[in-house]
TIMI-2910 file (N, C-alpha, C, CB; in pm, 1 decimal, decimal comma, always signed):
<rs>
+----------+----------+----------+----------+----------+----------+----------+----------+----------+----------+----------+----------+------+
!      n_x !      n_y !      n_z !     ca_x !     ca_y !     ca_z !      c_x !      c_y !      c_z !     cb_x !     cb_y !     cb_z ! resn !
+----------+----------+----------+----------+----------+----------+----------+----------+----------+----------+----------+----------+------+
! +15479,9 !  -8078,9 !  +2143,7 ! +15438,4 !  -7983,4 !  +2244,1 ! +15554,4 !  -7888,1 !  +2270,0 ! +15393,5 !  -8054,7 !  +2374,8 !  Met !
! +15527,5 !  -7764,0 !  +2265,4 ! +15630,1 !  -7662,3 !  +2286,2 ! +15644,9 !  -7637,7 !  +2435,4 ! +15594,9 !  -7530,4 !  +2211,3 !  Lys !
! +15766,9 !  -7646,5 !  +2482,7 ! +15795,5 !  -7614,7 !  +2622,5 ! +15889,1 !  -7494,3 !  +2623,1 ! +15859,2 !  -7737,9 !  +2698,9 !  Ile !
! +15859,8 !  -7399,6 !  +2707,9 ! +15935,8 !  -7275,0 !  +2707,1 ! +16058,5 !  -7285,5 !  +2797,3 ! +15847,3 !  -7158,1 !  +2751,6 !  Thr !
! +16150,0 !  -7193,9 !  +2774,6 ! +16269,6 !  -7189,1 !  +2858,0 ! +16233,1 !  -7153,1 !  +3001,8 ! +16370,7 !  -7087,9 !  +2801,6 !  Glu !
! +16128,3 !  -7073,9 !  +3018,2 ! +16081,3 !  -7037,5 !  +3151,9 ! +16033,1 !  -7163,4 !  +3226,1 ! +15966,9 !  -6931,6 !  +3143,0 !  Lys !
! +15962,6 !  -7252,4 !  +3155,0 ! +15915,8 !  -7376,8 !  +3216,4 ! +16033,5 !  -7467,8 !  +3252,0 ! +15818,8 !  -7450,0 !  +3122,0 !  Glu !
! +16135,8 !  -7469,3 !  +3166,5 ! +16256,2 !  -7547,6 !  +3195,8 ! +16319,2 !  -7498,8 !  +3325,6 ! +16358,2 !  -7538,2 !  +3079,2 !  Ile !
! +16332,9 !  -7368,1 !  +3339,3 ! +16392,8 !  -7311,4 !  +3460,4 ! +16307,2 !  -7339,9 !  +3583,5 ! +16412,2 !  -7160,5 !  +3444,3 !  Leu !
! +16174,6 !  -7334,8 !  +3566,5 ! +16083,9 !  -7361,7 !  +3678,8 ! +16098,4 !  -7506,4 !  +3725,7 ! +15937,1 !  -7333,1 !  +3638,5 !  His !
! +16097,8 !  -7600,2 !  +3633,0 ! +16111,8 !  -7741,6 !  +3668,6 ! +16249,6 !  -7769,2 !  +3727,9 ! +16088,5 !  -7830,8 !  +3545,4 !  Val !
! +16351,7 !  -7707,8 !  +3672,1 ! +16487,1 !  -7724,1 !  +3725,1 ! +16494,8 !  -7672,0 !  +3868,0 ! +16589,6 !  -7651,3 !  +3636,1 !  Ala !
! +16428,3 !  -7562,5 !  +3894,9 ! +16425,6 !  -7507,2 !  +4029,9 ! +16353,5 !  -7602,5 !  +4125,8 ! +16357,1 !  -7369,0 !  +4029,9 !  Asn !
! +16240,8 !  -7658,4 !  +4082,3 ! +16166,6 !  -7752,7 !  +4166,5 ! +16249,6 !  -7877,1 !  +4196,1 ! +16034,8 !  -7792,4 !  +4099,1 !  Leu !
! +16327,1 !  -7922,0 !  +4096,4 ! +16408,5 !  -8042,4 !  +4112,0 ! +16545,0 !  -8011,0 !  +4171,8 ! +16425,6 !  -8111,7 !  +3977,9 !  Ala !
! +16567,7 !  -7886,1 !  +4203,0 ! +16695,7 !  -7842,9 !  +4259,9 ! +16813,4 !  -7878,5 !  +4168,3 ! +16716,0 !  -7906,6 !  +4397,9 !  Arg !
! +16793,9 !  -7852,4 !  +4037,0 ! +16897,4 !  -7880,0 !  +3937,9 ! +16965,4 !  -7749,7 !  +3898,3 ! +16838,0 !  -7950,7 !  +3813,6 !  Leu !
! +17093,6 !  -7755,5 !  +3882,2 ! +17169,9 !  -7640,3 !  +3836,1 ! +17194,1 !  -7658,2 !  +3686,7 ! +17305,3 !  -7625,0 !  +3915,0 !  Asp !
! +17122,9 !  -7581,0 !  +3606,1 ! +17131,1 !  -7593,7 !  +3460,8 ! +17196,1 !  -7468,6 !  +3404,2 ! +16990,6 !  -7616,2 !  +3398,0 !  Ile !
! +17294,1 !  -7488,9 !  +3317,0 ! +17361,1 !  -7373,9 !  +3255,8 ! +17268,4 !  -7310,2 !  +3152,3 ! +17495,9 !  -7416,3 !  +3190,2 !  Ser !
! +17283,8 !  -7181,2 !  +3133,5 ! +17201,6 !  -7107,6 !  +3037,3 ! +17220,9 !  -7161,1 !  +2895,3 ! +17235,4 !  -6958,2 !  +3042,2 !  Gln !
! +17341,1 !  -7211,0 !  +2865,8 ! +17369,7 !  -7261,6 !  +2731,3 ! +17290,6 !  -7387,1 !  +2697,9 ! +17517,2 !  -7290,1 !  +2717,2 !  Asp !
! +17257,9 !  -7468,0 !  +2798,6 ! +17191,0 !  -7595,4 !  +2772,8 ! +17038,2 !  -7583,7 !  +2772,0 ! +17233,3 !  -7696,8 !  +2876,6 !  Ser !
! +16983,9 !  -7470,3 !  +2811,4 ! +16838,0 !  -7455,9 !  +2820,5 ! +16768,3 !  -7473,4 !  +2685,3 ! +16803,2 !  -7319,6 !  +2878,2 !  Ile !
! +16814,6 !  -7411,7 !  +2576,0 ! +16745,5 !  -7432,0 !  +2447,7 ! +16745,1 !  -7579,4 !  +2403,4 ! +16811,4 !  -7346,4 !  +2339,3 !  Pro !
! +16857,7 !  -7649,3 !  +2422,6 ! +16862,2 !  -7791,2 !  +2385,5 ! +16766,7 !  -7873,5 !  +2471,6 ! +17005,4 !  -7845,7 !  +2399,0 !  Asp !
! +16764,3 !  -7844,4 !  +2602,1 ! +16673,1 !  -7916,5 !  +2691,3 ! +16527,7 !  -7892,3 !  +2653,3 ! +16696,6 !  -7874,8 !  +2836,4 !  Leu !
! +16494,9 !  -7768,5 !  +2620,3 ! +16357,7 !  -7735,7 !  +2580,9 ! +16318,5 !  -7814,1 !  +2455,9 ! +16342,8 !  -7583,7 !  +2556,0 !  Ala !
! +16409,1 !  -7820,3 !  +2358,7 ! +16379,9 !  -7894,4 !  +2235,6 ! +16364,6 !  -8043,4 !  +2264,0 ! +16490,7 !  -7871,7 !  +2131,5 !  Arg !
! +16457,5 !  -8101,0 !  +2342,4 ! +16454,4 !  -8244,1 !  +2370,5 ! +16331,1 !  -8283,4 !  +2451,3 ! +16580,3 !  -8285,5 !  +2444,8 !  Gln !
! +16299,3 !  -8204,4 !  +2552,7 ! +16181,1 !  -8235,7 !  +2633,8 ! +16054,7 !  -8219,9 !  +2550,6 ! +16174,5 !  -8144,8 !  +2758,9 !  Ile !
! +16053,3 !  -8119,6 !  +2462,2 ! +15939,4 !  -8102,5 !  +2371,4 ! +15920,3 !  -8223,6 !  +2281,7 ! +15958,0 !  -7978,0 !  +2286,1 !  Gly !
! +16030,3 !  -8278,6 !  +2229,9 ! +16021,3 !  -8398,2 !  +2146,2 ! +15970,2 !  -8517,8 !  +2225,7 ! +16157,6 !  -8430,4 !  +2084,8 !  Glu !
! +16015,3 !  -8531,2 !  +2349,2 ! +15968,4 !  -8640,8 !  +2434,5 ! +15819,1 !  -8627,1 !  +2461,1 ! +16046,2 !  -8643,5 !  +2567,8 !  Ile !
! +15774,6 !  -8506,2 !  +2492,6 ! +15632,0 !  -8484,6 !  +2518,9 ! +15547,9 !  -8507,8 !  +2394,6 ! +15608,5 !  -8343,5 !  +2571,2 !  Leu !
! +15599,6 !  -8470,8 !  +2278,1 ! +15528,5 !  -8499,5 !  +2152,4 ! +15513,8 !  -8649,6 !  +2132,0 ! +15602,5 !  -8437,0 !  +2032,4 !  Asp !
! +15620,0 !  -8724,0 !  +2160,3 ! +15615,4 !  -8868,8 !  +2144,2 ! +15515,2 !  -8931,0 !  +2241,1 ! +15754,6 !  -8929,4 !  +2165,5 !  Tyr !
! +15515,7 !  -8885,4 !  +2365,6 ! +15421,4 !  -8937,5 !  +2465,1 ! +15279,0 !  -8902,3 !  +2425,6 ! +15453,3 !  -8881,8 !  +2605,6 !  Val !
! +15260,6 !  -8788,5 !  +2362,1 ! +15127,2 !  -8745,5 !  +2320,8 ! +15066,7 !  -8839,4 !  +2216,9 ! +15132,7 !  -8604,1 !  +2265,4 !  Asp !
! +15150,3 !  -8917,0 !  +2147,0 ! +15096,5 !  -9011,8 !  +2048,8 ! +15012,5 !  -9119,9 !  +2117,0 ! +15210,9 !  -9076,7 !  +1968,7 !  Thr !
! +15030,5 !  -9138,4 !  +2247,1 ! +14948,7 !  -9236,9 !  +2319,4 ! +14800,8 !  -9200,0 !  +2317,7 ! +14996,8 !  -9249,8 !  +2463,8 !  Leu !
! +14771,3 !  -9071,1 !  +2306,3 ! +14631,1 !  -9029,0 !  +2304,0 ! +14560,2 !  -9075,8 !  +2177,0 ! +14621,6 !  -8876,9 !  +2315,6 !  Ser !
! +14636,1 !  -9117,0 !  +2075,6 ! +14575,4 !  -9166,5 !  +1952,1 ! +14533,2 !  -9312,9 !  +1962,5 ! +14672,1 !  -9149,4 !  +1836,5 !  Met !
! +14577,0 !  -9382,6 !  +2067,2 ! +14542,1 !  -9523,6 !  +2083,5 ! +14394,3 !  -9535,6 !  +2120,1 ! +14631,0 !  -9590,7 !  +2191,9 !  Ala !
! +14326,4 !  -9630,1 !  +2054,4 ! +14184,9 !  -9653,6 !  +2081,8 ! +14171,6 !  -9737,5 !  +2208,3 ! +14115,5 !  -9723,7 !  +1961,5 !  Asp !
! +14120,9 !  -9677,4 !  +2314,0 ! +14105,7 !  -9748,4 !  +2441,3 ! +13959,8 !  -9769,8 !  +2478,1 ! +14175,4 !  -9672,1 !  +2552,1 !  Thr !
! +13870,0 !  -9753,1 !  +2381,9 ! +13728,2 !  -9776,9 !  +2407,6 ! +13706,8 !  -9923,6 !  +2443,6 ! +13642,2 !  -9737,7 !  +2284,4 !  Gln !
! +13638,3 !  -9948,0 !  +2551,8 ! +13606,3 ! -10083,8 !  +2592,3 ! +13718,9 ! -10155,4 !  +2664,6 ! +13567,6 ! -10162,3 !  +2473,7 !  Gly !
! +13829,7 ! -10087,4 !  +2687,8 ! +13941,2 ! -10148,3 !  +2759,2 ! +13930,1 ! -10106,7 !  +2905,3 ! +14079,8 ! -10105,9 !  +2697,7 !  Val !
! +13913,2 ! -10205,0 !  +2995,6 ! +13898,8 ! -10167,6 !  +3136,5 ! +14031,0 ! -10115,9 !  +3192,9 ! +13849,4 ! -10287,5 !  +3219,3 !  Pro !
! +14023,4 ! -10021,6 !  +3286,0 ! +14146,4 !  -9972,1 !  +3347,9 ! +14216,8 ! -10083,1 !  +3425,6 ! +14115,8 !  -9853,8 !  +3441,0 !  Pro !
! +14347,9 ! -10083,2 !  +3421,6 ! +14423,3 ! -10185,7 !  +3493,3 ! +14534,6 ! -10120,4 !  +3573,4 ! +14481,0 ! -10290,6 !  +3395,5 !  Thr !
! +14577,9 ! -10191,3 !  +3675,9 ! +14689,7 ! -10143,6 !  +3756,2 ! +14820,1 ! -10203,6 !  +3706,8 ! +14668,3 ! -10177,2 !  +3903,8 !  Phe !
! +14812,9 ! -10323,5 !  +3647,3 ! +14931,4 ! -10391,8 !  +3598,1 ! +14904,6 ! -10439,9 !  +3456,2 ! +14970,6 ! -10510,3 !  +3690,8 !  His !
! +15009,3 ! -10451,9 !  +3380,3 ! +14995,2 ! -10497,1 !  +3242,5 ! +14965,2 ! -10645,9 !  +3235,3 ! +15121,1 ! -10465,8 !  +3163,9 !  Ala !
! +15000,7 ! -10720,6 !  +3337,1 ! +14975,1 ! -10863,5 !  +3339,6 ! +14885,2 ! -10896,2 !  +3458,7 ! +15107,7 ! -10943,4 !  +3346,5 !  Thr !
! +14831,1 ! -11015,0 !  +3458,4 ! +14739,9 ! -11053,8 !  +3566,0 ! +14811,6 ! -11135,1 !  +3673,5 ! +14622,6 ! -11134,0 !  +3509,6 !  Ser !
! +14931,1 ! -11092,4 !  +3711,5 ! +15004,9 ! -11162,7 !  +3814,6 ! +14940,2 ! -11140,7 !  +3950,5 ! +15150,9 ! -11117,3 !  +3816,8 !  Leu !
! +14948,5 ! -11242,1 !  +4031,3 ! +14899,8 ! -11230,9 !  +4168,4 ! +15015,2 ! -11263,7 !  +4260,4 ! +14777,5 ! -11325,2 !  +4194,8 !  Lys !
! +15002,0 ! -11226,7 !  +4385,6 ! +15107,6 ! -11256,9 !  +4481,4 ! +15132,6 ! -11407,0 !  +4486,5 ! +15071,1 ! -11203,9 !  +4621,1 !  Asn !
! +15260,1 ! -11442,1 !  +4489,0 ! +15298,1 ! -11583,7 !  +4491,4 ! +15334,4 ! -11626,6 !  +4632,4 ! +15416,0 ! -11610,2 !  +4396,1 !  Ala !
! +15267,6 ! -11567,8 !  +4730,9 ! +15296,9 ! -11602,5 !  +4868,6 ! +15237,0 ! -11738,3 !  +4902,5 ! +15243,9 ! -11494,9 !  +4963,7 !  Phe !
! +15308,1 ! -11812,7 !  +4982,5 ! +15255,4 ! -11940,4 !  +5027,2 ! +15173,6 ! -11917,6 !  +5153,8 ! +15369,9 ! -12042,8 !  +5051,9 !  Arg !
! +15089,4 ! -12010,7 !  +5183,2 ! +15010,8 ! -12003,1 !  +5305,9 ! +15101,6 ! -12027,8 !  +5425,4 ! +14894,1 ! -12105,3 !  +5303,7 !  Glu !
! +15075,7 ! -11960,7 !  +5535,4 ! +15150,4 ! -11986,1 !  +5658,2 ! +15106,4 ! -12120,1 !  +5714,9 ! +15129,1 ! -11871,9 !  +5762,1 !  Asp !
! +15204,2 ! -12202,3 !  +5743,1 ! +15174,2 ! -12333,3 !  +5800,6 ! +15258,9 ! -12351,6 !  +5925,6 ! +15200,7 ! -12448,1 !  +5697,7 !  Glu !
! +15197,0 ! -12402,7 !  +6029,5 ! +15267,9 ! -12431,4 !  +6152,2 ! +15353,8 ! -12555,5 !  +6131,3 ! +15169,5 ! -12450,7 !  +6270,1 !  Leu !
! +15482,2 ! -12544,6 !  +6164,6 ! +15573,2 ! -12657,8 !  +6146,1 ! +15661,3 ! -12670,0 !  +6269,1 ! +15659,7 ! -12640,8 !  +6017,6 !  Ala !
! +15712,9 ! -12789,1 !  +6289,2 ! +15804,5 ! -12810,5 !  +6400,1 ! +15933,8 ! -12735,5 !  +6372,7 ! +15831,6 ! -12961,3 !  +6421,8 !  Asp !
! +15995,6 ! -12680,6 !  +6480,2 ! +16123,1 ! -12613,8 !  +6457,3 ! +16228,4 ! -12713,1 !  +6410,3 ! +16170,1 ! -12543,0 !  +6584,5 !  Pro !
! +16327,6 ! -12660,5 !  +6342,1 ! +16434,6 ! -12745,3 !  +6290,2 ! +16513,4 ! -12804,7 !  +6406,1 ! +16527,9 ! -12665,3 !  +6196,3 !  Thr !
! +16561,0 ! -12924,7 !  +6385,0 ! +16636,3 ! -12996,6 !  +6487,6 ! +16771,6 ! -12929,1 !  +6510,3 ! +16655,7 ! -13144,9 !  +6447,1 !  Asp !
! +16792,6 ! -12875,3 !  +6631,3 ! +16915,3 ! -12802,2 !  +6665,1 ! +17038,4 ! -12890,2 !  +6651,9 ! +16906,7 ! -12746,8 !  +6806,7 !  Arg !
! +17029,1 ! -13016,4 !  +6692,2 ! +17145,9 ! -13105,1 !  +6684,8 ! +17189,5 ! -13124,6 !  +6539,6 ! +17114,5 ! -13241,8 !  +6749,7 !  Lys !
! +17093,7 ! -13135,8 !  +6450,3 ! +17125,9 ! -13153,4 !  +6308,8 ! +17192,9 ! -13027,5 !  +6252,5 ! +16998,3 ! -13186,6 !  +6228,4 !  Arg !
! +17146,6 ! -12910,0 !  +6293,7 ! +17207,2 ! -12785,4 !  +6247,0 ! +17348,1 ! -12771,4 !  +6302,6 ! +17121,2 ! -12664,3 !  +6287,8 !  Ile !
! +17364,5 ! -12798,9 !  +6430,7 ! +17494,6 ! -12781,2 !  +6494,9 ! +17596,2 ! -12884,0 !  +6445,4 ! +17480,3 ! -12791,1 !  +6646,6 !  Met !
! +17549,9 ! -12990,3 !  +6383,4 ! +17641,9 ! -13089,3 !  +6328,2 ! +17724,7 ! -13029,6 !  +6214,7 ! +17564,7 ! -13212,1 !  +6278,5 !  Ala !
! +17675,7 ! -12922,3 !  +6151,9 ! +17747,6 ! -12855,2 !  +6043,1 ! +17842,1 ! -12746,6 !  +6093,1 ! +17648,9 ! -12795,0 !  +5945,7 !  Asn !
! +17834,0 ! -12713,0 !  +6220,4 ! +17916,3 ! -12604,8 !  +6273,6 ! +18058,9 ! -12652,6 !  +6296,1 ! +17856,9 ! -12550,9 !  +6404,4 !  Ala !
! +18159,0 ! -12571,7 !  +6256,8 ! +18297,5 ! -12610,8 !  +6283,1 ! +18324,7 ! -12615,7 !  +6434,0 ! +18395,0 ! -12512,8 !  +6214,2 !  Pro !
! +18264,7 ! -12523,0 !  +6508,6 ! +18276,8 ! -12522,6 !  +6653,9 ! +18143,0 ! -12480,6 !  +6712,8 ! +18391,5 ! -12427,5 !  +6701,2 !  Glu !
! +18109,6 ! -12542,1 !  +6826,6 ! +17986,7 ! -12503,2 !  +6894,6 ! +18004,0 ! -12523,6 !  +7044,2 ! +17865,7 ! -12584,2 !  +6841,6 !  Glu !
! +17924,6 ! -12445,2 !  +7116,5 ! +17928,0 ! -12456,2 !  +7262,5 ! +17788,2 ! -12427,1 !  +7314,9 ! +18033,7 ! -12358,4 !  +7325,4 !  Glu !
! +17733,4 ! -12518,1 !  +7392,0 ! +17600,1 ! -12505,1 !  +7452,4 ! +17493,1 ! -12474,4 !  +7346,6 ! +17601,0 ! -12394,6 !  +7559,6 !  Asp !
! +17505,2 ! -12533,9 !  +7229,1 ! +17404,4 ! -12515,8 !  +7124,9 ! +17418,6 ! -12386,5 !  +7046,5 ! +17269,1 ! -12520,7 !  +7185,5 !  Gly !
! +17534,4 ! -12319,6 !  +7057,0 ! +17557,9 ! -12195,4 !  +6984,1 ! +17681,8 ! -12208,1 !  +6897,5 ! +17572,2 ! -12077,2 !  +7080,8 !  His !
! +17683,5 ! -12136,3 !  +6785,5 ! +17800,8 ! -12134,5 !  +6699,4 ! +17913,3 ! -12057,8 !  +6767,3 ! +17767,3 ! -12072,1 !  +6562,5 !  Phe !
! +18033,3 ! -12104,1 !  +6753,2 ! +18152,5 ! -12032,8 !  +6797,7 ! +18216,3 ! -11973,3 !  +6672,5 ! +18253,1 ! -12127,8 !  +6875,8 !  Ile !
! +18232,3 ! -11840,5 !  +6671,3 ! +18290,2 ! -11772,4 !  +6556,1 ! +18409,8 ! -11690,8 !  +6601,7 ! +18185,6 ! -11682,1 !  +6485,8 !  Val !
! +18502,5 ! -11659,9 !  +6510,3 ! +18617,8 ! -11578,2 !  +6549,1 ! +18575,7 ! -11437,1 !  +6586,2 ! +18720,3 ! -11573,6 !  +6436,2 !  Pro !
! +18644,5 ! -11379,1 !  +6678,5 ! +18618,1 ! -11241,8 !  +6718,8 ! +18658,3 ! -11150,0 !  +6603,3 ! +18695,5 ! -11205,2 !  +6850,4 !  Lys !
! +18571,6 ! -11055,8 !  +6568,9 ! +18600,2 ! -10967,3 !  +6456,0 ! +18627,2 ! -10824,9 !  +6500,7 ! +18485,1 ! -10968,8 !  +6358,0 !  Val !
! +18604,8 ! -10794,4 !  +6628,5 ! +18630,6 ! -10661,1 !  +6681,1 ! +18738,7 ! -10670,2 !  +6786,3 ! +18502,3 ! -10597,9 !  +6739,5 !  Ile !
! +18835,8 ! -10582,1 !  +6774,3 ! +18944,1 ! -10584,4 !  +6873,6 ! +18916,7 ! -10489,4 !  +6986,5 ! +19077,0 ! -10549,9 !  +6809,4 !  Glu !
+----------+----------+----------+----------+----------+----------+----------+----------+----------+----------+----------+----------+------+
</rs>
């Protein structure tokens, strides 16, 4: 697919890109080659293939919400180097 230098400048303007005049011919050629390659997808036979949103049939792996007892505070605080009234004591980090 042939892409013109005018189209390159238009897209660059939309994307707020600063492109030097020297690089425009190379960009036009490279983007044209990319579009030609993408165009080969139109040759794929997709008759009878249902449209899909994902390439695989993955589903959300979320677990069901279950009501559970809260964790035992005494057991958690047993791991704390220092604690006071059921809260962790940490060093002051702001002077």
